[in-house]
Predicted model as a PDB file, atoms N, CA, C, CB and O in Angstrom, pLDDT in the B-factor column:
MODEL        1                                                                  
ATOM      1  N   MET A   1      41.627  31.322-218.875  1.00 67.00           N  
ATOM      2  CA  MET A   1      42.285  31.209-217.583  1.00 67.00           C  
ATOM      3  C   MET A   1      41.297  30.758-216.509  1.00 67.00           C  
ATOM      4  CB  MET A   1      42.924  32.546-217.192  1.00 67.00           C  
ATOM      5  O   MET A   1      41.627  29.932-215.658  1.00 67.00           O  
ATOM      6  N   ARG A   2      40.091  31.302-216.557  1.00 75.00           N  
ATOM      7  CA  ARG A   2      39.080  30.931-215.571  1.00 75.00           C  
ATOM      8  C   ARG A   2      38.677  29.470-215.733  1.00 75.00           C  
ATOM      9  CB  ARG A   2      37.847  31.838-215.697  1.00 75.00           C  
ATOM     10  O   ARG A   2      38.434  28.789-214.737  1.00 75.00           O  
ATOM     11  N   THR A   3      38.602  28.976-216.963  1.00 81.00           N  
ATOM     12  CA  THR A   3      38.253  27.581-217.218  1.00 81.00           C  
ATOM     13  C   THR A   3      39.316  26.650-216.653  1.00 81.00           C  
ATOM     14  CB  THR A   3      38.077  27.336-218.721  1.00 81.00           C  
ATOM     15  O   THR A   3      38.991  25.608-216.084  1.00 81.00           O  
ATOM     16  N   ILE A   4      40.565  27.013-216.805  1.00 77.00           N  
ATOM     17  CA  ILE A   4      41.656  26.184-216.271  1.00 77.00           C  
ATOM     18  C   ILE A   4      41.574  26.137-214.747  1.00 77.00           C  
ATOM     19  CB  ILE A   4      43.042  26.733-216.723  1.00 77.00           C  
ATOM     20  O   ILE A   4      41.741  25.073-214.151  1.00 77.00           O  
ATOM     21  N   ARG A   5      41.322  27.262-214.122  1.00 77.00           N  
ATOM     22  CA  ARG A   5      41.227  27.323-212.664  1.00 77.00           C  
ATOM     23  C   ARG A   5      40.052  26.476-212.165  1.00 77.00           C  
ATOM     24  CB  ARG A   5      41.070  28.786-212.194  1.00 77.00           C  
ATOM     25  O   ARG A   5      40.183  25.758-211.175  1.00 77.00           O  
ATOM     26  N   THR A   6      38.921  26.558-212.840  1.00 79.00           N  
ATOM     27  CA  THR A   6      37.752  25.760-212.465  1.00 79.00           C  
ATOM     28  C   THR A   6      38.025  24.272-212.648  1.00 79.00           C  
ATOM     29  CB  THR A   6      36.531  26.176-213.294  1.00 79.00           C  
ATOM     30  O   THR A   6      37.619  23.463-211.813  1.00 79.00           O  
ATOM     31  N   THR A   7      38.705  23.904-213.726  1.00 75.00           N  
ATOM     32  CA  THR A   7      39.037  22.503-213.982  1.00 75.00           C  
ATOM     33  C   THR A   7      39.990  21.969-212.924  1.00 75.00           C  
ATOM     34  CB  THR A   7      39.652  22.343-215.374  1.00 75.00           C  
ATOM     35  O   THR A   7      39.805  20.853-212.437  1.00 75.00           O  
ATOM     36  N   VAL A   8      41.001  22.740-212.561  1.00 66.00           N  
ATOM     37  CA  VAL A   8      41.957  22.323-211.535  1.00 66.00           C  
ATOM     38  C   VAL A   8      41.252  22.170-210.185  1.00 66.00           C  
ATOM     39  CB  VAL A   8      43.117  23.343-211.425  1.00 66.00           C  
ATOM     40  O   VAL A   8      41.533  21.219-209.456  1.00 66.00           O  
ATOM     41  N   LEU A   9      40.360  23.070-209.845  1.00 66.00           N  
ATOM     42  CA  LEU A   9      39.623  22.980-208.597  1.00 66.00           C  
ATOM     43  C   LEU A   9      38.731  21.737-208.572  1.00 66.00           C  
ATOM     44  CB  LEU A   9      38.783  24.239-208.388  1.00 66.00           C  
ATOM     45  O   LEU A   9      38.681  21.032-207.564  1.00 66.00           O  
ATOM     46  N   ALA A  10      38.033  21.467-209.666  1.00 68.00           N  
ATOM     47  CA  ALA A  10      37.164  20.292-209.746  1.00 68.00           C  
ATOM     48  C   ALA A  10      37.972  19.000-209.638  1.00 68.00           C  
ATOM     49  CB  ALA A  10      36.368  20.306-211.058  1.00 68.00           C  
ATOM     50  O   ALA A  10      37.552  18.077-208.940  1.00 68.00           O  
ATOM     51  N   LEU A  11      39.108  18.912-210.304  1.00 64.00           N  
ATOM     52  CA  LEU A  11      39.950  17.718-210.236  1.00 64.00           C  
ATOM     53  C   LEU A  11      40.537  17.525-208.843  1.00 64.00           C  
ATOM     54  CB  LEU A  11      41.073  17.804-211.264  1.00 64.00           C  
ATOM     55  O   LEU A  11      40.651  16.392-208.375  1.00 64.00           O  
ATOM     56  N   SER A  12      40.909  18.605-208.178  1.00 63.00           N  
ATOM     57  CA  SER A  12      41.460  18.464-206.830  1.00 63.00           C  
ATOM     58  C   SER A  12      40.402  17.998-205.845  1.00 63.00           C  
ATOM     59  CB  SER A  12      42.061  19.784-206.360  1.00 63.00           C  
ATOM     60  O   SER A  12      40.716  17.256-204.914  1.00 63.00           O  
ATOM     61  N   LEU A  13      39.157  18.415-206.028  1.00 61.00           N  
ATOM     62  CA  LEU A  13      38.075  17.927-205.170  1.00 61.00           C  
ATOM     63  C   LEU A  13      37.813  16.448-205.406  1.00 61.00           C  
ATOM     64  CB  LEU A  13      36.794  18.728-205.414  1.00 61.00           C  
ATOM     65  O   LEU A  13      37.575  15.702-204.457  1.00 61.00           O  
ATOM     66  N   LEU A  14      37.855  16.018-206.656  1.00 62.00           N  
ATOM     67  CA  LEU A  14      37.622  14.611-206.966  1.00 62.00           C  
ATOM     68  C   LEU A  14      38.766  13.718-206.495  1.00 62.00           C  
ATOM     69  CB  LEU A  14      37.419  14.437-208.456  1.00 62.00           C  
ATOM     70  O   LEU A  14      38.531  12.596-206.046  1.00 62.00           O  
ATOM     71  N   ALA A  15      39.984  14.200-206.592  1.00 60.00           N  
ATOM     72  CA  ALA A  15      41.140  13.389-206.218  1.00 60.00           C  
ATOM     73  C   ALA A  15      41.462  13.491-204.728  1.00 60.00           C  
ATOM     74  CB  ALA A  15      42.350  13.808-207.031  1.00 60.00           C  
ATOM     75  O   ALA A  15      42.215  12.670-204.204  1.00 60.00           O  
ATOM     76  N   GLY A  16      40.913  14.467-204.053  1.00 63.00           N  
ATOM     77  CA  GLY A  16      41.253  14.712-202.654  1.00 63.00           C  
ATOM     78  C   GLY A  16      40.360  13.985-201.681  1.00 63.00           C  
ATOM     79  O   GLY A  16      39.731  14.624-200.838  1.00 63.00           O  
ATOM     80  N   GLY A  17      40.282  12.667-201.766  1.00 64.00           N  
ATOM     81  CA  GLY A  17      39.462  11.881-200.843  1.00 64.00           C  
ATOM     82  C   GLY A  17      40.144  11.710-199.501  1.00 64.00           C  
ATOM     83  O   GLY A  17      41.354  11.897-199.373  1.00 64.00           O  
ATOM     84  N   CYS A  18      39.350  11.352-198.501  1.00 70.00           N  
ATOM     85  CA  CYS A  18      39.876  11.232-197.160  1.00 70.00           C  
ATOM     86  C   CYS A  18      39.010  10.250-196.378  1.00 70.00           C  
ATOM     87  CB  CYS A  18      39.931  12.611-196.458  1.00 70.00           C  
ATOM     88  O   CYS A  18      37.801  10.185-196.598  1.00 70.00           O  
ATOM     89  N   ALA A  19      39.606   9.494-195.480  1.00 69.00           N  
ATOM     90  CA  ALA A  19      38.863   8.610-194.577  1.00 69.00           C  
ATOM     91  C   ALA A  19      39.191   9.018-193.154  1.00 69.00           C  
ATOM     92  CB  ALA A  19      39.211   7.099-194.825  1.00 69.00           C  
ATOM     93  O   ALA A  19      40.355   9.219-192.806  1.00 69.00           O  
ATOM     94  N   ALA A  20      38.159   9.138-192.334  1.00 70.00           N  
ATOM     95  CA  ALA A  20      38.365   9.563-190.956  1.00 70.00           C  
ATOM     96  C   ALA A  20      37.302   8.969-190.054  1.00 70.00           C  
ATOM     97  CB  ALA A  20      38.357  11.088-190.854  1.00 70.00           C  
ATOM     98  O   ALA A  20      36.205   8.639-190.502  1.00 70.00           O  
ATOM     99  N   VAL A  21      37.633   8.838-188.791  1.00 71.00           N  
ATOM    100  CA  VAL A  21      36.646   8.422-187.797  1.00 71.00           C  
ATOM    101  C   VAL A  21      35.808   9.650-187.478  1.00 71.00           C  
ATOM    102  CB  VAL A  21      37.327   7.824-186.496  1.00 71.00           C  
ATOM    103  O   VAL A  21      36.328  10.661-187.008  1.00 71.00           O  
ATOM    104  N   THR A  22      34.502   9.556-187.737  1.00 69.00           N  
ATOM    105  CA  THR A  22      33.631  10.709-187.559  1.00 69.00           C  
ATOM    106  C   THR A  22      32.825  10.642-186.277  1.00 69.00           C  
ATOM    107  CB  THR A  22      32.704  10.833-188.726  1.00 69.00           C  
ATOM    108  O   THR A  22      32.268  11.653-185.850  1.00 69.00           O  
ATOM    109  N   SER A  23      32.749   9.476-185.655  1.00 68.00           N  
ATOM    110  CA  SER A  23      31.994   9.343-184.416  1.00 68.00           C  
ATOM    111  C   SER A  23      32.535   8.148-183.642  1.00 68.00           C  
ATOM    112  CB  SER A  23      30.471   9.182-184.698  1.00 68.00           C  
ATOM    113  O   SER A  23      32.864   7.116-184.228  1.00 68.00           O  
ATOM    114  N   ALA A  24      32.622   8.289-182.356  1.00 69.00           N  
ATOM    115  CA  ALA A  24      33.056   7.181-181.511  1.00 69.00           C  
ATOM    116  C   ALA A  24      32.157   7.144-180.279  1.00 69.00           C  
ATOM    117  CB  ALA A  24      34.566   7.325-181.106  1.00 69.00           C  
ATOM    118  O   ALA A  24      31.966   8.160-179.610  1.00 69.00           O  
ATOM    119  N   ILE A  25      31.613   5.980-179.988  1.00 67.00           N  
ATOM    120  CA  ILE A  25      30.704   5.820-178.863  1.00 67.00           C  
ATOM    121  C   ILE A  25      31.258   4.741-177.960  1.00 67.00           C  
ATOM    122  CB  ILE A  25      29.265   5.472-179.336  1.00 67.00           C  
ATOM    123  O   ILE A  25      31.389   3.586-178.366  1.00 67.00           O  
ATOM    124  N   GLY A  26      31.576   5.107-176.759  1.00 61.00           N  
ATOM    125  CA  GLY A  26      32.132   4.145-175.828  1.00 61.00           C  
ATOM    126  C   GLY A  26      31.091   3.364-175.060  1.00 61.00           C  
ATOM    127  O   GLY A  26      31.402   2.334-174.461  1.00 61.00           O  
ATOM    128  N   GLY A  27      29.844   3.844-175.071  1.00 62.00           N  
ATOM    129  CA  GLY A  27      28.819   3.173-174.279  1.00 62.00           C  
ATOM    130  C   GLY A  27      29.211   3.236-172.815  1.00 62.00           C  
ATOM    131  O   GLY A  27      29.425   4.321-172.274  1.00 62.00           O  
ATOM    132  N   ASN A  28      29.305   2.106-172.186  1.00 63.00           N  
ATOM    133  CA  ASN A  28      29.746   2.036-170.802  1.00 63.00           C  
ATOM    134  C   ASN A  28      31.085   1.298-170.790  1.00 63.00           C  
ATOM    135  CB  ASN A  28      28.678   1.321-169.888  1.00 63.00           C  
ATOM    136  O   ASN A  28      31.203   0.216-170.214  1.00 63.00           O  
ATOM    137  N   THR A  29      32.073   1.885-171.420  1.00 63.00           N  
ATOM    138  CA  THR A  29      33.357   1.236-171.648  1.00 63.00           C  
ATOM    139  C   THR A  29      34.041   0.802-170.356  1.00 63.00           C  
ATOM    140  CB  THR A  29      34.263   2.159-172.411  1.00 63.00           C  
ATOM    141  O   THR A  29      34.700  -0.237-170.324  1.00 63.00           O  
ATOM    142  N   SER A  30      33.893   1.577-169.309  1.00 65.00           N  
ATOM    143  CA  SER A  30      34.576   1.218-168.058  1.00 65.00           C  
ATOM    144  C   SER A  30      33.994  -0.066-167.463  1.00 65.00           C  
ATOM    145  CB  SER A  30      34.467   2.369-167.037  1.00 65.00           C  
ATOM    146  O   SER A  30      34.710  -0.792-166.774  1.00 65.00           O  
ATOM    147  N   ASP A  31      32.712  -0.366-167.710  1.00 69.00           N  
ATOM    148  CA  ASP A  31      32.101  -1.596-167.185  1.00 69.00           C  
ATOM    149  C   ASP A  31      32.203  -2.754-168.164  1.00 69.00           C  
ATOM    150  CB  ASP A  31      30.644  -1.351-166.842  1.00 69.00           C  
ATOM    151  O   ASP A  31      32.566  -3.863-167.771  1.00 69.00           O  
ATOM    152  N   THR A  32      31.891  -2.517-169.421  1.00 73.00           N  
ATOM    153  CA  THR A  32      31.828  -3.607-170.400  1.00 73.00           C  
ATOM    154  C   THR A  32      33.092  -3.746-171.227  1.00 73.00           C  
ATOM    155  CB  THR A  32      30.663  -3.401-171.317  1.00 73.00           C  
ATOM    156  O   THR A  32      33.409  -4.848-171.672  1.00 73.00           O  
ATOM    157  N   GLY A  33      33.830  -2.652-171.450  1.00 76.00           N  
ATOM    158  CA  GLY A  33      35.047  -2.696-172.238  1.00 76.00           C  
ATOM    159  C   GLY A  33      34.811  -2.655-173.738  1.00 76.00           C  
ATOM    160  O   GLY A  33      35.773  -2.714-174.504  1.00 76.00           O  
ATOM    161  N   GLU A  34      33.550  -2.554-174.190  1.00 81.00           N  
ATOM    162  CA  GLU A  34      33.265  -2.521-175.626  1.00 81.00           C  
ATOM    163  C   GLU A  34      33.180  -1.083-176.122  1.00 81.00           C  
ATOM    164  CB  GLU A  34      31.955  -3.267-175.936  1.00 81.00           C  
ATOM    165  O   GLU A  34      32.993  -0.154-175.336  1.00 81.00           O  
ATOM    166  N   ALA A  35      33.322  -0.908-177.439  1.00 82.00           N  
ATOM    167  CA  ALA A  35      33.259   0.418-178.046  1.00 82.00           C  
ATOM    168  C   ALA A  35      32.739   0.304-179.475  1.00 82.00           C  
ATOM    169  CB  ALA A  35      34.649   1.102-178.024  1.00 82.00           C  
ATOM    170  O   ALA A  35      32.840  -0.755-180.095  1.00 82.00           O  
ATOM    171  N   TRP A  36      32.181   1.399-179.995  1.00 83.00           N  
ATOM    172  CA  TRP A  36      31.680   1.503-181.367  1.00 83.00           C  
ATOM    173  C   TRP A  36      32.303   2.745-181.990  1.00 83.00           C  
ATOM    174  CB  TRP A  36      30.103   1.572-181.409  1.00 83.00           C  
ATOM    175  O   TRP A  36      32.561   3.728-181.295  1.00 83.00           O  
ATOM    176  N   TYR A  37      32.549   2.703-183.312  1.00 85.00           N  
ATOM    177  CA  TYR A  37      32.952   3.918-184.009  1.00 85.00           C  
ATOM    178  C   TYR A  37      32.504   3.864-185.464  1.00 85.00           C  
ATOM    179  CB  TYR A  37      34.476   4.113-183.923  1.00 85.00           C  
ATOM    180  O   TYR A  37      32.249   2.790-186.008  1.00 85.00           O  
ATOM    181  N   VAL A  38      32.411   5.047-186.090  1.00 86.00           N  
ATOM    182  CA  VAL A  38      31.984   5.185-187.482  1.00 86.00           C  
ATOM    183  C   VAL A  38      33.147   5.741-188.282  1.00 86.00           C  
ATOM    184  CB  VAL A  38      30.726   6.105-187.609  1.00 86.00           C  
ATOM    185  O   VAL A  38      33.749   6.744-187.899  1.00 86.00           O  
ATOM    186  N   LYS A  39      33.466   5.086-189.402  1.00 86.00           N  
ATOM    187  CA  LYS A  39      34.531   5.546-190.305  1.00 86.00           C  
ATOM    188  C   LYS A  39      33.862   6.015-191.591  1.00 86.00           C  
ATOM    189  CB  LYS A  39      35.596   4.403-190.593  1.00 86.00           C  
ATOM    190  O   LYS A  39      33.175   5.236-192.253  1.00 86.00           O  
ATOM    191  N   SER A  40      34.057   7.274-191.947  1.00 85.00           N  
ATOM    192  CA  SER A  40      33.460   7.853-193.151  1.00 85.00           C  
ATOM    193  C   SER A  40      34.528   8.169-194.175  1.00 85.00           C  
ATOM    194  CB  SER A  40      32.667   9.116-192.812  1.00 85.00           C  
ATOM    195  O   SER A  40      35.603   8.660-193.830  1.00 85.00           O  
ATOM    196  N   THR A  41      34.232   7.887-195.450  1.00 84.00           N  
ATOM    197  CA  THR A  41      35.110   8.233-196.560  1.00 84.00           C  
ATOM    198  C   THR A  41      34.461   9.392-197.312  1.00 84.00           C  
ATOM    199  CB  THR A  41      35.360   6.998-197.508  1.00 84.00           C  
ATOM    200  O   THR A  41      33.284   9.328-197.667  1.00 84.00           O  
ATOM    201  N   THR A  42      35.231  10.446-197.551  1.00 79.00           N  
ATOM    202  CA  THR A  42      34.686  11.640-198.193  1.00 79.00           C  
ATOM    203  C   THR A  42      35.506  12.039-199.409  1.00 79.00           C  
ATOM    204  CB  THR A  42      34.631  12.796-197.203  1.00 79.00           C  
ATOM    205  O   THR A  42      36.684  11.704-199.535  1.00 79.00           O  
ATOM    206  N   ILE A  43      34.855  12.751-200.282  1.00 74.00           N  
ATOM    207  CA  ILE A  43      35.514  13.443-201.397  1.00 74.00           C  
ATOM    208  C   ILE A  43      35.072  14.888-201.272  1.00 74.00           C  
ATOM    209  CB  ILE A  43      35.137  12.815-202.832  1.00 74.00           C  
ATOM    210  O   ILE A  43      33.930  15.237-201.569  1.00 74.00           O  
ATOM    211  N   GLY A  44      35.997  15.718-200.827  1.00 69.00           N  
ATOM    212  CA  GLY A  44      35.628  17.098-200.535  1.00 69.00           C  
ATOM    213  C   GLY A  44      34.598  17.088-199.406  1.00 69.00           C  
ATOM    214  O   GLY A  44      34.805  16.406-198.403  1.00 69.00           O  
ATOM    215  N   PRO A  45      33.499  17.825-199.542  1.00 75.00           N  
ATOM    216  CA  PRO A  45      32.481  17.841-198.492  1.00 75.00           C  
ATOM    217  C   PRO A  45      31.456  16.699-198.600  1.00 75.00           C  
ATOM    218  CB  PRO A  45      31.760  19.160-198.524  1.00 75.00           C  
ATOM    219  O   PRO A  45      30.582  16.580-197.741  1.00 75.00           O  
ATOM    220  N   LEU A  46      31.549  15.868-199.631  1.00 80.00           N  
ATOM    221  CA  LEU A  46      30.561  14.812-199.857  1.00 80.00           C  
ATOM    222  C   LEU A  46      30.980  13.500-199.191  1.00 80.00           C  
ATOM    223  CB  LEU A  46      30.356  14.593-201.359  1.00 80.00           C  
ATOM    224  O   LEU A  46      32.107  13.038-199.374  1.00 80.00           O  
ATOM    225  N   VAL A  47      30.072  12.905-198.420  1.00 82.00           N  
ATOM    226  CA  VAL A  47      30.336  11.611-197.795  1.00 82.00           C  
ATOM    227  C   VAL A  47      30.035  10.526-198.817  1.00 82.00           C  
ATOM    228  CB  VAL A  47      29.483  11.416-196.493  1.00 82.00           C  
ATOM    229  O   VAL A  47      28.906  10.420-199.296  1.00 82.00           O  
ATOM    230  N   VAL A  48      31.044   9.712-199.159  1.00 83.00           N  
ATOM    231  CA  VAL A  48      30.905   8.660-200.156  1.00 83.00           C  
ATOM    232  C   VAL A  48      30.408   7.374-199.504  1.00 83.00           C  
ATOM    233  CB  VAL A  48      32.241   8.417-200.875  1.00 83.00           C  
ATOM    234  O   VAL A  48      29.522   6.707-200.039  1.00 83.00           O  
ATOM    235  N   SER A  49      30.978   7.022-198.346  1.00 86.00           N  
ATOM    236  CA  SER A  49      30.542   5.815-197.651  1.00 86.00           C  
ATOM    237  C   SER A  49      30.807   5.949-196.160  1.00 86.00           C  
ATOM    238  CB  SER A  49      31.253   4.571-198.214  1.00 86.00           C  
ATOM    239  O   SER A  49      31.672   6.710-195.725  1.00 86.00           O  
ATOM    240  N   SER A  50      30.038   5.190-195.392  1.00 87.00           N  
ATOM    241  CA  SER A  50      30.225   5.131-193.949  1.00 87.00           C  
ATOM    242  C   SER A  50      30.171   3.676-193.521  1.00 87.00           C  
ATOM    243  CB  SER A  50      29.150   5.976-193.200  1.00 87.00           C  
ATOM    244  O   SER A  50      29.363   2.901-194.033  1.00 87.00           O  
ATOM    245  N   LYS A  51      31.030   3.304-192.584  1.00 88.00           N  
ATOM    246  CA  LYS A  51      31.052   1.954-192.052  1.00 88.00           C  
ATOM    247  C   LYS A  51      31.051   2.042-190.538  1.00 88.00           C  
ATOM    248  CB  LYS A  51      32.284   1.161-192.567  1.00 88.00           C  
ATOM    249  O   LYS A  51      31.707   2.907-189.959  1.00 88.00           O  
ATOM    250  N   ILE A  52      30.311   1.142-189.895  1.00 88.00           N  
ATOM    251  CA  ILE A  52      30.234   1.099-188.447  1.00 88.00           C  
ATOM    252  C   ILE A  52      31.074  -0.075-187.956  1.00 88.00           C  
ATOM    253  CB  ILE A  52      28.757   0.977-187.964  1.00 88.00           C  
ATOM    254  O   ILE A  52      30.971  -1.182-188.484  1.00 88.00           O  
ATOM    255  N   PHE A  53      31.902   0.167-186.951  1.00 88.00           N  
ATOM    256  CA  PHE A  53      32.768  -0.863-186.408  1.00 88.00           C  
ATOM    257  C   PHE A  53      32.452  -1.092-184.931  1.00 88.00           C  
ATOM    258  CB  PHE A  53      34.244  -0.479-186.592  1.00 88.00           C  
ATOM    259  O   PHE A  53      32.135  -0.155-184.198  1.00 88.00           O  
ATOM    260  N   TYR A  54      32.543  -2.349-184.511  1.00 87.00           N  
ATOM    261  CA  TYR A  54      32.295  -2.754-183.135  1.00 87.00           C  
ATOM    262  C   TYR A  54      33.570  -3.366-182.570  1.00 87.00           C  
ATOM    263  CB  TYR A  54      31.107  -3.757-183.050  1.00 87.00           C  
ATOM    264  O   TYR A  54      34.196  -4.212-183.209  1.00 87.00           O  
ATOM    265  N   CYS A  55      33.946  -2.945-181.390  1.00 85.00           N  
ATOM    266  CA  CYS A  55      35.131  -3.463-180.726  1.00 85.00           C  
ATOM    267  C   CYS A  55      34.689  -4.116-179.414  1.00 85.00           C  
ATOM    268  CB  CYS A  55      36.187  -2.328-180.473  1.00 85.00           C  
ATOM    269  O   CYS A  55      34.453  -3.419-178.428  1.00 85.00           O  
ATOM    270  N   PRO A  56      34.574  -5.466-179.394  1.00 85.00           N  
ATOM    271  CA  PRO A  56      34.171  -6.131-178.147  1.00 85.00           C  
ATOM    272  C   PRO A  56      35.272  -6.028-177.094  1.00 85.00           C  
ATOM    273  CB  PRO A  56      33.828  -7.612-178.410  1.00 85.00           C  
ATOM    274  O   PRO A  56      36.432  -5.751-177.403  1.00 85.00           O  
ATOM    275  N   ALA A  57      34.879  -6.257-175.860  1.00 82.00           N  
ATOM    276  CA  ALA A  57      35.849  -6.209-174.770  1.00 82.00           C  
ATOM    277  C   ALA A  57      36.916  -7.276-174.991  1.00 82.00           C  
ATOM    278  CB  ALA A  57      35.151  -6.407-173.397  1.00 82.00           C  
ATOM    279  O   ALA A  57      36.580  -8.439-175.218  1.00 82.00           O  
ATOM    280  N   PRO A  58      38.189  -6.907-174.931  1.00 82.00           N  
ATOM    281  CA  PRO A  58      39.251  -7.896-175.144  1.00 82.00           C  
ATOM    282  C   PRO A  58      39.419  -8.808-173.923  1.00 82.00           C  
ATOM    283  CB  PRO A  58      40.581  -7.189-175.457  1.00 82.00           C  
ATOM    284  O   PRO A  58      39.363  -8.350-172.782  1.00 82.00           O  
ATOM    285  N   ALA A  59      39.625 -10.095-174.180  1.00 82.00           N  
ATOM    286  CA  ALA A  59      39.914 -11.032-173.093  1.00 82.00           C  
ATOM    287  C   ALA A  59      41.330 -10.782-172.578  1.00 82.00           C  
ATOM    288  CB  ALA A  59      39.752 -12.509-173.568  1.00 82.00           C  
ATOM    289  O   ALA A  59      41.575 -10.769-171.371  1.00 82.00           O  
ATOM    290  N   ASN A  60      42.252 -10.585-173.512  1.00 85.00           N  
ATOM    291  CA  ASN A  60      43.630 -10.209-173.180  1.00 85.00           C  
ATOM    292  C   ASN A  60      44.252  -9.603-174.429  1.00 85.00           C  
ATOM    293  CB  ASN A  60      44.468 -11.448-172.667  1.00 85.00           C  
ATOM    294  O   ASN A  60      43.938 -10.025-175.542  1.00 85.00           O  
ATOM    295  N   GLY A  61      45.106  -8.644-174.264  1.00 81.00           N  
ATOM    296  CA  GLY A  61      45.736  -7.971-175.400  1.00 81.00           C  
ATOM    297  C   GLY A  61      44.853  -6.875-175.958  1.00 81.00           C  
ATOM    298  O   GLY A  61      43.869  -6.489-175.328  1.00 81.00           O  
ATOM    299  N   PRO A  62      45.194  -6.367-177.136  1.00 82.00           N  
ATOM    300  CA  PRO A  62      44.419  -5.276-177.732  1.00 82.00           C  
ATOM    301  C   PRO A  62      43.066  -5.765-178.269  1.00 82.00           C  
ATOM    302  CB  PRO A  62      45.222  -4.618-178.862  1.00 82.00           C  
ATOM    303  O   PRO A  62      42.899  -6.942-178.587  1.00 82.00           O  
ATOM    304  N   ALA A  63      42.117  -4.847-178.360  1.00 79.00           N  
ATOM    305  CA  ALA A  63      40.781  -5.162-178.885  1.00 79.00           C  
ATOM    306  C   ALA A  63      40.864  -5.436-180.382  1.00 79.00           C  
ATOM    307  CB  ALA A  63      39.787  -4.002-178.602  1.00 79.00           C  
ATOM    308  O   ALA A  63      41.653  -4.812-181.091  1.00 79.00           O  
ATOM    309  N   GLN A  64      40.052  -6.367-180.856  1.00 87.00           N  
ATOM    310  CA  GLN A  64      39.963  -6.697-182.279  1.00 87.00           C  
ATOM    311  C   GLN A  64      38.626  -6.163-182.799  1.00 87.00           C  
ATOM    312  CB  GLN A  64      40.093  -8.254-182.522  1.00 87.00           C  
ATOM    313  O   GLN A  64      37.576  -6.744-182.526  1.00 87.00           O  
ATOM    314  N   CYS A  65      38.667  -5.060-183.545  1.00 87.00           N  
ATOM    315  CA  CYS A  65      37.443  -4.435-184.042  1.00 87.00           C  
ATOM    316  C   CYS A  65      36.985  -5.106-185.331  1.00 87.00           C  
ATOM    317  CB  CYS A  65      37.660  -2.932-184.273  1.00 87.00           C  
ATOM    318  O   CYS A  65      37.796  -5.538-186.149  1.00 87.00           O  
ATOM    319  N   ARG A  66      35.662  -5.183-185.493  1.00 91.00           N  
ATOM    320  CA  ARG A  66      35.062  -5.779-186.690  1.00 91.00           C  
ATOM    321  C   ARG A  66      33.999  -4.844-187.229  1.00 91.00           C  
ATOM    322  CB  ARG A  66      34.457  -7.176-186.383  1.00 91.00           C  
ATOM    323  O   ARG A  66      33.396  -4.073-186.482  1.00 91.00           O  
ATOM    324  N   GLU A  67      33.771  -4.919-188.542  1.00 92.00           N  
ATOM    325  CA  GLU A  67      32.704  -4.129-189.138  1.00 92.00           C  
ATOM    326  C   GLU A  67      31.367  -4.724-188.726  1.00 92.00           C  
ATOM    327  CB  GLU A  67      32.838  -4.079-190.686  1.00 92.00           C  
ATOM    328  O   GLU A  67      31.151  -5.930-188.845  1.00 92.00           O  
ATOM    329  N   ALA A  68      30.471  -3.872-188.240  1.00 88.00           N  
ATOM    330  CA  ALA A  68      29.152  -4.318-187.813  1.00 88.00           C  
ATOM    331  C   ALA A  68      28.251  -4.501-189.037  1.00 88.00           C  
ATOM    332  CB  ALA A  68      28.526  -3.307-186.816  1.00 88.00           C  
ATOM    333  O   ALA A  68      28.345  -3.749-190.007  1.00 88.00           O  
ATOM    334  N   LYS A  69      27.382  -5.503-188.977  1.00 85.00           N  
ATOM    335  CA  LYS A  69      26.428  -5.730-190.055  1.00 85.00           C  
ATOM    336  C   LYS A  69      25.071  -5.226-189.607  1.00 85.00           C  
ATOM    337  CB  LYS A  69      26.362  -7.233-190.450  1.00 85.00           C  
ATOM    338  O   LYS A  69      24.566  -5.622-188.557  1.00 85.00           O  
ATOM    339  N   LEU A  70      24.484  -4.349-190.408  1.00 80.00           N  
ATOM    340  CA  LEU A  70      23.191  -3.781-190.090  1.00 80.00           C  
ATOM    341  C   LEU A  70      22.096  -4.651-190.695  1.00 80.00           C  
ATOM    342  CB  LEU A  70      23.087  -2.328-190.600  1.00 80.00           C  
ATOM    343  O   LEU A  70      22.178  -5.032-191.862  1.00 80.00           O  
ATOM    344  N   ILE A  71      21.089  -4.960-189.918  1.00 84.00           N  
ATOM    345  CA  ILE A  71      19.973  -5.783-190.368  1.00 84.00           C  
ATOM    346  C   ILE A  71      18.710  -4.939-190.301  1.00 84.00           C  
ATOM    347  CB  ILE A  71      19.833  -7.081-189.504  1.00 84.00           C  
ATOM    348  O   ILE A  71      18.383  -4.391-189.249  1.00 84.00           O  
ATOM    349  N   ASN A  72      17.998  -4.832-191.417  1.00 85.00           N  
ATOM    350  CA  ASN A  72      16.752  -4.076-191.440  1.00 85.00           C  
ATOM    351  C   ASN A  72      15.670  -4.853-190.713  1.00 85.00           C  
ATOM    352  CB  ASN A  72      16.319  -3.770-192.886  1.00 85.00           C  
ATOM    353  O   ASN A  72      15.477  -6.043-190.961  1.00 85.00           O  
ATOM    354  N   GLN A  73      14.968  -4.180-189.820  1.00 82.00           N  
ATOM    355  CA  GLN A  73      13.872  -4.783-189.098  1.00 82.00           C  
ATOM    356  C   GLN A  73      12.588  -4.644-189.922  1.00 82.00           C  
ATOM    357  CB  GLN A  73      13.713  -4.132-187.702  1.00 82.00           C  
ATOM    358  O   GLN A  73      12.357  -3.590-190.515  1.00 82.00           O  
ATOM    359  N   PRO A  74      11.754  -5.676-189.970  1.00 84.00           N  
ATOM    360  CA  PRO A  74      10.487  -5.539-190.696  1.00 84.00           C  
ATOM    361  C   PRO A  74       9.577  -4.537-189.991  1.00 84.00           C  
ATOM    362  CB  PRO A  74       9.780  -6.909-190.823  1.00 84.00           C  
ATOM    363  O   PRO A  74       9.600  -4.418-188.766  1.00 84.00           O  
ATOM    364  N   LYS A  75       8.790  -3.830-190.765  1.00 78.00           N  
ATOM    365  CA  LYS A  75       7.902  -2.804-190.196  1.00 78.00           C  
ATOM    366  C   LYS A  75       6.635  -3.404-189.665  1.00 78.00           C  
ATOM    367  CB  LYS A  75       7.566  -1.751-191.228  1.00 78.00           C  
ATOM    368  O   LYS A  75       5.778  -2.683-189.152  1.00 78.00           O  
TER     369      LYS A  75                                                      
ENDMDL                                                                          
END                                                                             
């Protein structure tokens, strides 16, 4: 019985993934109109992936957000 309970718990953690916005940074949104946010995908308490999105100030209509590309700086 204990083995079945442990197996069910392990499978529910593996199958129970979730994606959520974990951080949002407006910067100086009232002046520039741009915003940044981080979307994290998790399985239980473990973070599987994180993506950073940039939303430039819209010229007209709703903002069009894009995934930001990170570039490593040479040391």
